[in-house]
Structure formats: C-alpha cells, structure tokens
LUMLUM-705814 format. One line per 5 residues: for each residue x, y, z of N, C-alpha, C. Coordinates in steps of 0.2 Angstrom, whole numbers. Layout:
X Y Z X Y Z X Y Z ~ ...
REM end
This chain:
582 664 647 576 660 642 571 665 640 ~ 570 664 634 565 667 629 558 667 631 ~ 554 673 629 548 673 629 542 665 628 ~ 546 663 620 540 658 619 543 653 622 ~ 549 651 627 551 645 629 547 646 636
549 653 639 543 654 644 535 653 646 ~ 531 655 639 525 654 637 525 649 637 ~ 526 644 634 525 637 632 527 632 639 ~ 531 634 644 533 632 652 527 631 656 ~ 524 639 654 518 641 660 513 637 658
512 639 650 504 636 649 505 627 649 ~ 511 625 651 511 618 650 509 616 658 ~ 508 621 664 506 618 669 499 620 670 ~ 495 614 672 488 617 675 487 620 680 ~ 483 624 681 481 630 686 487 635 689
492 634 684 497 641 685 494 647 682 ~ 497 651 686 490 658 688 497 664 685 ~ 497 665 679 503 670 677 499 678 680 ~ 505 682 678 504 689 679 505 693 670 ~ 500 694 668 497 697 662 497 706 663
499 708 655 497 714 654 489 713 653 ~ 485 709 653 475 711 653 477 713 661 ~ 479 709 667 477 712 672 479 717 674 ~ 484 722 668 488 728 671 481 732 668 ~ 479 730 661 475 734 658 468 734 661
466 730 664 458 728 670 457 734 675 ~ 466 732 677 468 738 684 466 746 683 ~ 469 746 676 468 754 672 463 755 670 ~ 457 750 670 449 752 668 450 750 659 ~ 454 750 658 455 746 650 452 740 650
446 740 641 442 735 642 446 729 636 ~ 444 722 639 449 719 634 443 712 634 ~ 447 711 627 442 704 623 445 697 629 ~ 442 694 631 442 688 634 442 683 628 ~ 448 679 629 450 672 624 451 666 629
451 660 626 451 654 631 459 654 632 ~ 459 650 638 466 651 639 469 644 642 ~ 472 641 635 476 634 635 481 631 640 ~ 476 627 643 482 623 648 487 618 647 ~ 488 617 639 493 613 637 497 616 631
504 617 633 507 618 627 512 612 626 ~ 517 616 622 523 611 618 520 604 615 ~ 527 601 613 526 595 608 523 588 612 ~ 517 585 611 516 579 611 521 572 612 ~ 520 571 617 523 563 617 517 558 615
516 556 612 508 551 610 509 548 605 ~ 509 542 606 508 537 610 516 539 615 ~ 516 537 622 524 535 625 528 531 622 ~ 526 525 620 534 521 616 527 521 610 ~ 532 520 603 530 515 597 526 510 599
520 509 595 516 502 593 517 495 593 ~ 519 491 598 520 486 592 513 479 591 ~ 514 479 587 506 476 584 508 470 581 ~ 502 465 583 502 459 579 495 456 574 ~ 495 460 568 489 460 567 486 455 565
481 452 570 475 447 565 475 444 560 ~ 475 436 561 476 433 553 468 434 547 ~ 462 438 554 457 438 551 455 444 552 ~ 457 451 550 455 457 555 448 459 552 ~ 445 462 560 440 466 561 439 471 558
433 472 553 430 479 553 428 481 557 ~ 427 489 556 423 493 562 420 497 560 ~ 412 498 560 407 503 562 408 507 566 ~ 409 514 566 407 518 571 403 523 571 ~ 398 522 575 392 530 574 390 532 579
391 541 579 392 545 584 386 549 584 ~ 381 551 587 376 555 587 379 562 591 ~ 376 567 587 373 575 590 370 574 595 ~ 371 576 601 366 578 607 364 570 609 ~ 364 565 610 362 558 611 363 558 618
358 559 623 358 557 631 355 552 631 ~ 359 548 638 358 544 639 351 541 640 ~ 348 544 642 338 542 643 335 540 638 ~ 339 542 633 335 541 626 333 533 622 ~ 339 530 625 339 522 623 334 517 628
327 520 624 322 516 627 319 513 621 ~ 315 507 623 311 503 618 305 506 616 ~ 303 512 618 299 517 613 301 522 612 ~ 308 522 612 310 528 607 314 526 604 ~ 317 522 601 323 519 598 322 510 600
317 509 596 314 500 598 320 498 594 ~ 323 499 588 328 495 584 335 495 587 ~ 337 502 591 344 500 593 344 496 599 ~ 337 497 602 337 494 611 337 486 609 ~ 334 485 603 334 477 602 342 478 600
346 478 598 352 477 596 357 478 604 ~ 356 481 606 360 483 612 357 477 618 ~ 353 474 616 353 469 622 356 461 619 ~ 360 461 613 362 457 611 372 459 612 ~ 372 466 613 378 468 614 379 471 621
384 474 621 389 476 627 387 484 628 ~ 380 484 634 378 490 634 379 495 641 ~ 382 501 640 385 504 648 381 509 649 ~ 378 509 655 373 512 657 373 516 662 ~ 380 519 664 384 524 667 389 528 664
389 529 658 393 534 651 394 538 652 ~ 399 542 650 402 550 652 404 552 645 ~ 403 556 644 407 560 638 412 563 640 ~ 419 563 635 423 569 637 422 574 637 ~ 418 577 635 416 586 637 408 585 635
405 591 634 398 594 637 395 596 628 ~ 402 597 624 400 597 617 403 596 612 ~ 403 595 606 405 589 601 412 591 602 ~ 415 595 600 427 594 598 425 593 605 ~ 425 592 611 428 588 617 425 581 617
419 580 615 415 573 616 419 570 613 ~ 420 570 606 422 567 600 430 566 599 ~ 432 572 602 441 570 603 442 566 608 ~ 439 564 616 439 560 621 439 552 620 ~ 436 552 613 431 545 612 437 544 606
441 547 602 446 545 599 452 545 599 ~ 454 546 605 461 546 607 461 543 613 ~ 456 544 618 457 540 625 459 546 629 ~ 459 551 628 463 559 630 458 560 634 ~ 457 565 641 454 572 642 454 576 637
447 578 637 447 584 629 454 590 630 ~ 455 591 635 459 596 637 465 596 630 ~ 466 589 630 473 588 625 471 591 620 ~ 466 593 617 464 596 611 467 600 608 ~ 469 605 611 474 611 609 481 607 606
484 604 610 492 603 609 490 598 602 ~ 484 593 601 482 592 597 483 594 591 ~ 480 600 589 478 606 585 485 610 583 ~ 489 611 589 496 615 589 500 610 584 ~ 499 602 586 505 598 581 503 593 576
495 596 575 491 594 569 493 585 570 ~ 492 584 575 493 577 576 486 574 575 ~ 485 566 571 480 563 571 479 559 577 ~ 473 553 577 469 549 582 477 544 581 ~ 480 541 585 484 535 584 480 529 582
473 530 582 470 521 581 470 521 573 ~ 471 529 569 470 530 562 477 526 558 ~ 483 531 562 489 526 561 489 520 562 ~ 487 515 568 487 506 564 480 505 560 ~ 477 507 558 472 508 553 474 507 548
477 513 547 481 512 540 488 507 537 ~ 491 506 543 495 503 543 495 494 541 ~ 487 495 542 484 487 539 481 489 535 ~ 482 493 532 479 496 524 470 493 526 ~ 468 497 530 459 498 530 459 500 526
453 502 522 450 503 520 446 508 524 ~ 447 516 523 444 521 527 439 525 524 ~ 432 526 527 428 532 526 425 535 530 ~ 426 541 529 422 546 537 416 549 532 ~ 411 550 535 403 554 533 401 557 540
400 564 538 397 568 544 391 572 539 ~ 385 574 543 382 577 542 382 585 543 ~ 387 586 546 389 592 550 396 594 546 ~ 401 595 549 408 596 546 416 594 548 ~ 418 593 547 424 590 547 431 597 548
428 601 546 432 607 547 430 614 554 ~ 424 610 556 423 614 562 415 610 567 ~ 420 608 571 425 607 573 431 604 570 ~ 438 606 570 444 606 566 445 597 565 ~ 442 595 565 445 586 565 449 584 560
448 588 555 451 587 548 460 589 550 ~ 461 593 554 468 596 557 470 592 564 ~ 465 588 566 466 584 572 467 576 572 ~ 459 574 574 460 566 574 461 565 568 ~ 457 568 563 460 562 556 463 568 551
469 570 554 473 573 550 478 569 545 ~ 475 562 546 481 559 542 475 554 537 ~ 471 557 535 466 554 532 465 556 525 ~ 464 555 519 463 559 513 457 564 512 ~ 459 571 511 451 571 511 445 568 507
448 564 501 442 561 495 439 556 500 ~ 442 554 507 439 549 511 435 554 515 ~ 434 557 516 429 562 521 424 563 517 ~ 417 562 517 411 567 515 407 570 520 ~ 407 577 520 404 581 526 396 585 520
391 587 523 384 586 519 382 594 521 ~ 384 595 528 381 605 530 384 608 526 ~ 377 613 524 379 618 520 375 618 514 ~ 372 611 512 369 611 507 361 612 505 ~ 358 614 511 352 618 511 347 613 514
351 605 516 343 601 518 345 600 525 ~ 341 599 530 340 598 535 345 589 537 ~ 347 590 544 351 586 546 348 577 545 ~ 341 577 546 341 571 544 342 568 535 ~ 341 572 534 339 571 525 347 569 524
352 573 528 357 573 527 361 566 528 ~ 358 563 535 361 559 538 358 551 533 ~ 352 552 531 348 547 525 353 546 520 ~ 355 550 517 360 551 513 366 548 513 ~ 369 551 520 377 547 520 375 539 523
369 538 527 368 530 527 370 525 520 ~ 365 528 516 364 527 509 372 527 507 ~ 375 532 507 383 531 504 388 527 508 ~ 388 528 515 392 523 518 390 515 516 ~ 384 514 516 383 508 515 383 504 507
384 508 504 384 509 495 394 506 495 ~ 396 511 499 404 513 497 405 504 501 ~ 405 500 508 404 496 509 402 488 505 ~ 399 490 500 395 486 496 401 486 491 ~ 404 490 489 408 491 483 416 491 485
418 489 493 425 489 494 430 483 491 ~ 435 483 492 438 476 491 438 471 496 ~ 434 465 496 433 462 502 439 459 503 ~ 445 460 499 453 457 502 452 461 508 ~ 452 466 510 455 472 514 449 473 520
449 475 528 447 475 530 444 485 528 ~ 439 486 532 434 492 532 433 495 539 ~ 434 502 540 431 505 546 427 512 542 ~ 423 513 545 418 517 543 416 522 550 ~ 414 528 549 415 532 553 407 538 551
404 537 555 397 542 553 397 546 558 ~ 393 554 557 392 559 563 385 558 561 ~ 380 558 565 374 559 563 370 567 567 ~ 366 570 564 365 575 563 358 577 566 ~ 354 571 565 346 573 568 345 575 573
347 573 581 346 576 586 349 582 587 ~ 352 585 583 353 593 583 347 600 583 ~ 347 602 586 342 609 588 345 613 581 ~ 340 612 577 331 613 580 325 608 579 ~ 333 602 579 326 594 581 321 593 573
327 593 569 321 592 562 318 584 561 ~ 315 584 559 313 577 557 308 574 552 ~ 306 570 549 301 567 544 293 567 549 ~ 290 566 545 282 565 547 281 560 551 ~ 285 552 548 284 549 551 287 546 559
292 549 556 296 549 564 292 553 571 ~ 288 555 570 282 557 575 280 554 578 ~ 283 553 586 281 547 590 277 552 596 ~ 280 560 597 277 563 603 275 570 600 ~ 268 570 605 265 576 600 262 579 610
262 586 610 263 592 607 269 595 605 ~ 273 594 600 278 598 597 277 603 594 ~ 281 608 596 284 614 594 285 613 587 ~ 281 618 584 283 619 577 287 619 574 ~ 292 625 576 300 625 574 302 631 581
311 629 580 312 635 588 317 641 584 ~ 315 643 585 319 649 583 324 651 590 ~ 328 647 593 331 646 600 338 653 599 ~ 338 658 595 343 662 595 338 669 600 ~ 330 666 598 327 672 601 323 671 607
323 665 609 321 664 617 323 665 621 ~ 318 668 626 320 668 633 319 661 638 ~ 323 664 643 322 658 648 316 657 650 ~ 313 663 650 304 663 654 301 658 648 ~ 302 658 641 299 655 636 302 649 635
307 647 636 310 639 637 306 637 642 ~ 306 639 648 302 638 652 296 633 651 ~ 292 638 648 284 639 645 283 633 638 ~ 288 632 635 288 629 630 293 621 629 ~ 295 619 636 300 615 636 297 607 633
292 606 636 289 601 634 286 600 629 ~ 283 605 623 285 603 617 291 605 612 ~ 297 608 615 302 608 612 306 599 614 ~ 306 597 619 308 590 619 305 585 617 ~ 298 587 615 296 582 611 298 584 605
301 587 600 304 589 595 310 584 595 ~ 314 587 600 320 582 599 317 573 601 ~ 314 571 604 311 563 605 310 562 596 ~ 306 565 595 305 564 587 311 563 582 ~ 314 569 585 322 568 580 327 561 581
325 559 590 331 552 591 327 547 586 ~ 320 547 587 317 543 585 319 540 576 ~ 320 547 574 323 546 566 328 541 567 ~ 334 544 570 340 542 573 340 536 571 ~ 336 531 577 333 525 578 332 522 570
328 525 568 327 522 559 334 522 555 ~ 339 526 557 346 526 550 349 520 555 ~ 349 522 561 354 514 563 351 507 562 ~ 345 508 561 343 501 559 342 500 553 ~ 345 504 548 346 503 541 355 500 541
358 502 545 364 498 547 363 492 550 ~ 361 492 557 360 484 558 357 480 551 ~ 352 482 547 349 478 543 353 473 538 ~ 358 480 535 363 478 531 369 474 534 ~ 371 474 539 376 470 543 373 462 543
367 460 545 364 456 548 362 453 539 ~ 360 456 536 358 453 529 365 453 524 ~ 372 453 525 378 454 522 381 450 527 ~ 378 448 531 384 441 537 391 442 538 ~ 389 450 542 395 456 541 397 458 550
392 454 554 391 453 563 395 450 564 ~ 399 445 561 402 438 567 412 442 564 ~ 411 448 561 418 450 561 419 458 559 ~ 413 462 564 414 469 561 412 472 569 ~ 415 475 573 416 480 576 411 486 576
405 485 580 400 492 580 401 495 585 ~ 401 502 585 402 507 591 397 513 589 ~ 393 512 595 385 518 595 387 521 601 ~ 388 529 600 388 534 605 386 539 603 ~ 386 542 607 384 552 607 391 553 609
391 561 605 395 565 608 396 569 614 ~ 389 570 616 386 573 623 381 572 623 ~ 378 576 628 368 576 630 366 583 628 ~ 361 582 630 356 587 629 352 590 635 ~ 354 595 638 347 596 642 342 603 641
338 598 645 328 604 644 327 605 650 ~ 331 609 652 329 615 657 329 610 666 ~ 332 604 664 331 599 671 335 605 676 ~ 342 609 674 346 613 680 345 621 678 ~ 339 622 673 339 630 670 346 631 663
345 626 660 348 629 654 346 624 649 ~ 346 625 641 344 621 637 349 619 632 ~ 350 614 631 356 611 626 362 608 628 ~ 367 611 627 375 609 630 379 613 630 ~ 385 611 630 392 618 631 390 623 635
385 621 641 387 627 646 387 625 654 ~ 385 617 656 387 615 662 387 608 661 ~ 390 603 667 393 599 665 389 593 670 ~ 382 595 670 377 590 672 374 586 669 ~ 373 581 671 373 574 669 369 573 661
364 577 662 357 578 657 365 580 650 ~ 367 584 652 373 587 644 378 583 644 ~ 382 578 648 387 575 647 386 569 647 ~ 380 564 651 378 556 650 375 555 644 ~ 380 550 639 377 548 631 376 538 633
373 537 628 373 528 627 379 528 625 ~ 382 521 627 388 518 626 384 511 624 ~ 386 509 618 385 501 615 391 498 612 ~ 392 494 612 397 490 609 397 483 607 ~ 395 483 599 394 474 598 402 472 597
403 468 600 410 464 599 410 457 600 ~ 413 453 593 411 448 590 411 443 594 ~ 408 439 595 410 433 600 408 433 607 ~ 406 441 608 403 440 616 396 441 616 ~ 394 437 623 387 436 623 385 444 628
379 444 624 376 454 627 375 455 636 ~ 377 460 637 379 459 644 378 469 647 ~ 373 470 652 371 477 650 377 478 660 ~ 381 483 658 388 485 664 385 492 667 ~ 384 493 673 382 498 678 387 501 681
393 498 679 399 503 681 400 509 677 ~ 404 513 680 407 519 676 409 519 673 ~ 408 520 667 412 523 660 412 528 654 ~ 416 527 650 419 536 649 423 534 641 ~ 420 538 637 422 540 629 430 538 631
434 539 634 439 535 633 441 530 635 ~ 436 528 635 437 519 638 435 515 630 ~ 432 520 625 431 517 621 437 512 616 ~ 442 517 616 451 514 612 454 510 614 ~ 457 510 620 457 501 625 455 498 625
447 499 623 444 493 623 444 489 616 ~ 445 493 608 446 489 604 453 489 603 ~ 458 494 605 464 491 599 467 486 603 ~ 466 481 609 469 475 605 464 471 601 ~ 457 472 598 455 468 594 459 469 586
462 475 588 467 478 580 473 474 581 ~ 476 472 585 482 468 586 487 472 590 ~ 485 475 596 489 482 598 492 478 605 ~ 497 477 605 501 473 610 504 479 617 ~ 505 485 617 505 488 620 501 490 626
503 490 632 499 492 639 495 497 636 ~ 487 499 639 485 504 636 486 511 640 ~ 490 512 645 495 516 649 499 521 643 ~ 501 515 638 505 520 633 503 523 628 ~ 495 525 628 492 529 624 485 531 626
482 529 631 477 532 633 476 534 641 ~ 473 536 643 469 539 652 464 532 651 ~ 462 529 647 456 525 648 456 518 649 ~ 452 515 649 451 506 652 448 503 648 ~ 451 499 648 449 493 645 442 491 647
436 491 643 429 489 648 427 482 647 ~ 430 478 644 431 471 644 434 466 648 ~ 441 469 647 447 463 650 450 468 656 ~ 450 476 657 453 481 660 450 479 668 ~ 453 485 671 450 486 679 444 492 678
441 492 684 434 497 684 438 504 684 ~ 436 509 681 435 516 682 435 520 689 ~ 437 521 694 437 526 699 433 533 698 ~ 436 537 691 435 542 692 436 545 683 ~ 434 550 682 433 551 675 435 559 675
437 563 669 436 569 667 432 571 660 ~ 428 577 664 425 580 658 426 588 656 ~ 426 588 650 428 595 650 424 599 643 ~ 429 607 644 424 612 640 431 615 637 ~ 431 622 636 434 626 631 441 629 637
438 629 643 442 631 646 442 628 656 ~ 434 624 655 435 620 661 436 614 661 ~ 437 610 666 437 603 668 431 601 675 ~ 431 596 672 427 591 680 429 587 680 ~ 431 583 686 433 577 690 428 575 692
426 569 692 420 564 694 422 558 697 ~ 421 559 702 420 549 705 414 549 709 ~ 414 544 714 409 541 716 404 544 721 ~ 408 549 722 406 554 729 405 560 726 ~ 408 563 722 408 571 722 409 570 713
408 578 710 409 582 705 411 588 708 ~ 418 591 705 422 595 705 424 601 700 ~ 421 605 699 421 607 692 425 613 694 ~ 432 615 690 435 620 691 438 622 684 ~ 440 630 684 442 632 679 451 630 677
450 629 671 457 625 671 463 630 673 ~ 464 632 673 471 640 677 470 642 683 ~ 463 640 687 462 640 693 460 647 695 ~ 457 652 689 457 659 689 448 659 697 ~ 447 652 695 440 653 699 437 647 704
435 647 710 435 643 717 430 635 713 ~ 435 630 715 431 624 713 423 623 716 ~ 419 621 711 412 620 713 411 612 714 ~ 408 611 719 405 605 720 399 603 721 ~ 397 596 718 389 595 719 392 587 718
385 584 722 385 578 719 386 573 712 ~ 386 567 712 388 565 704 382 565 704 ~ 375 566 707 369 567 701 367 573 702 ~ 373 581 703 372 587 701 368 589 707 ~ 367 587 714 365 588 720 370 593 723
367 597 727 370 602 733 374 596 737 ~ 379 597 740 382 592 745 380 595 752 ~ 376 592 756 378 594 762 381 598 765 ~ 382 602 772 387 605 774 393 599 775 ~ 392 595 778 398 590 778 401 587 776
397 584 770 400 580 764 403 587 759 ~ 402 596 760 404 598 757 413 600 761 ~ 411 599 767 420 601 770 424 596 768 ~ 422 589 768 425 583 763 427 584 758 ~ 424 587 754 426 587 745 432 593 747
430 598 749 432 605 750 441 603 751 ~ 443 596 757 448 594 759 452 590 756 ~ 447 586 749 450 583 744 453 586 738 ~ 452 593 739 452 596 732 459 596 732 ~ 465 597 736 471 597 735 473 589 732
471 583 733 471 576 729 469 578 721 ~ 462 581 720 459 581 714 463 584 710 ~ 466 590 711 472 594 706 477 592 706 ~ 480 587 710 486 584 709 485 578 705 ~ 479 573 705 477 570 698 479 571 691
472 580 692 472 581 686 479 584 682 ~ 484 586 687 492 589 683 495 582 680 ~ 494 578 685 496 572 682 494 570 677 ~ 488 569 674 485 567 669 485 572 664 ~ 485 577 664 484 584 660 491 585 656
496 583 661 504 582 657 509 574 656 ~ 503 570 656 505 564 656 509 562 646 ~ 506 566 643 506 565 636 510 571 633 ~ 513 574 638 517 580 636 525 577 634 ~ 528 581 630 537 578 632 539 584 637
543 580 640 547 586 645 551 590 642 ~ 551 596 645 554 602 644 562 602 648
REM end
C-alpha cells in the first residue's frame, strides 16, 4: 500500500490518532508549525444516488438572504421591525443552530445540508452544492451577490464552483463599508430580477456584511446609544473589552438595524411585484456573535450559543405563519426546499438534515470549526477535537457547567456520541 493511499485512509477516519514525524520533532525539542488536521479525505459520494426530479409545472423562485454575524436574539420588534413583521407570516424557527461558529462552516452547512467538516472534501474535489445542479438543470436564472468575497472563504471553488463567474458579484475591497455595499448589492439584485426573463424562474443569493465587526452603519440607523465611535479590535485587551462591551454591542445593534432596512427593501419589492405567491424566501445568519457573555468577543472561538445560534425564517408560499420551538439546524434548509424543486429522492440521499415542514423532529445536531466538532442534543453539548487529540468538553445545551452526576452520565455517553459522529462524517465518502 502506497503512502498516499495510507494517508487517505487514515484521514478518512475521525479520531484516528496517527504517529507522525511532528511528534518525533516535538520530543527532540524541534519547534513545528501547527496546521489544521483534516478529518475527511478521499472522494465524495454525494449525493448517494442520482437525483430523480419532476420539475413543477410552475417553478418557485428563490431569494436566499444570509447575513454575517446575525445572532438569534437580534430578531426583535425593536431592532428589526420589518423583518419581525415579515417573520410573523412565515415559518420562524426559534431554536436554530448554525453548522459552524464562522462563515465557512456556517454557509457550507446551509447549502449542502452536511456538517461543516465535509468542507475539506468538497474543496479537494471542487464539488459544488447539489442544489445548484438542480437549479441549473431547470434553467434557473442564478445571480449571487456578496458584500464580502466569494474567494475567501473559497465558495467559488466549492459551493458555487459550477456557477459562471459573471453571475457572481463581490464588492469587498472597494474601500466602502459593508452597509454601503449591502445597499448597492440589494439595488443590483432587485434590478436584475426586474430585467430577468419572466419565462424562467430565478435564484438570487445575497450575503450581507452590515453586522460584521467593526459594525459600521449610517446615522439614520442609530437606535442604541452610547456607542463606541470605532473599534480597533486588533489592539483591544480583554480588560478593555469588558469595560467597553456595552457601547461595542450598541454599535452591533445599530448595524443589525441597518440590515433590517435592507431586508425591508426586498420584502417591499416582492410585495409590489406580486412575487410572494411563487417565491421562497430564506433569511438566516451565517453564525452568531458573542459580546463577552462567556469571555470572548466575536465568533470563531467557541461553540457557545451566542456564537452559533442564528435566526431562521422561511417564507414558503401557501403556508400560514407559524413559530417553531423545536431544534433546527442550518443543515435542515436544503431538505426543506428540495421538494419544492421537484426532487423526489429521500433527503437521506443528499443530506443529514431534516425537512422542517414534513419531516421528523431533530434530536441532535453538529457545529464545526476548522478542527473541532460539537455534538448537541437536549441534554448535553460535547465539544472535541476531530482527531481525538484533546479530551471532550461537556456542558449543558445552554453552556452551563454540568452537575457532577450529569457529567458522569455524559462521559458514559461519549462512545455513543463518537460513533454517531464517525457514522455521519463518513456517510458521504467513497468506500475505500
């Protein structure tokens, strides 16, 4: 067996603990640079079976609006009045978890219905999201907009690798703050919808930057004072953060209020042009944002709920508005909307998600970052290094310390949790 084959096999097994030259160098006192250890290798087997599609006689349009750092408790009548009103007539999911604590894993999980750890395999195979294949087969007019970049994270090489570059507009790098680029992108997106071929359905995706640190916003979006004039987050110490966290969070709230104004432009357009009867609308955050509730600011650091819970609102034509309090995940978006596109396959062929309208309730979910995974059910949140190098950390689902007797019970369940992870993180890989 050759070395590449052996490496592929080893990396395909979650929690496999290899012996490498790095460990030898460390023993000898030689300093090495830490690199992310990828848990999945080899070719994807995604979807498990070819899609069987019966295109609807009148296909649905889709508008998918994703915001940077939009955490769950921001969807209130005060902070986001327009989005709140829209959500009352839609499907509003109150216990939604991102697939990651950062943009890469969060957006990946919502477009594929898979845990974020599969990202590395998608990148190696340059595999796009299956929903894009279905849309293209049905001649959807696809347009993608971001006030960030499509090249970092590398969505143009994974999720949207089959979308022609001329259909993707990225505005970051033009010297303008995120809120200005959000406004421009909304204008351009609505203009493109107006000029579309009405004989064909459209799919429009937009990624908003307004709530991204350093939380810029126009004066008319100010609803919370005092707010810090600006933030040099690269130089702030934890002590300074604790002292300034309220005015910093007020900046964030003002930025989210601006986000609401841009969502409102889309809602008004859809109503004015009588498109809501045949358009699916998705509103979701890529991940949350912490403000020192657990000792950190921002995201990408831990899996506490402030960093990983986001709003999820689905407008599905002909459904009455309803609030849902059961657990949901970014992974559930794809299996919920694929049937609207005429996909006949069971969702297990292409996702680990659940149909939020017609499927079974979710009993657990996963949240990922570059090298860790968190398993969450109604009793425990278990966080571990994907290669098993560190001990598993257990908390309650609300990020509180477990009492001693509950901790012992959680530790006894670790083998079951790891088996679940190993099964789910290898389901869509080619058998070696």
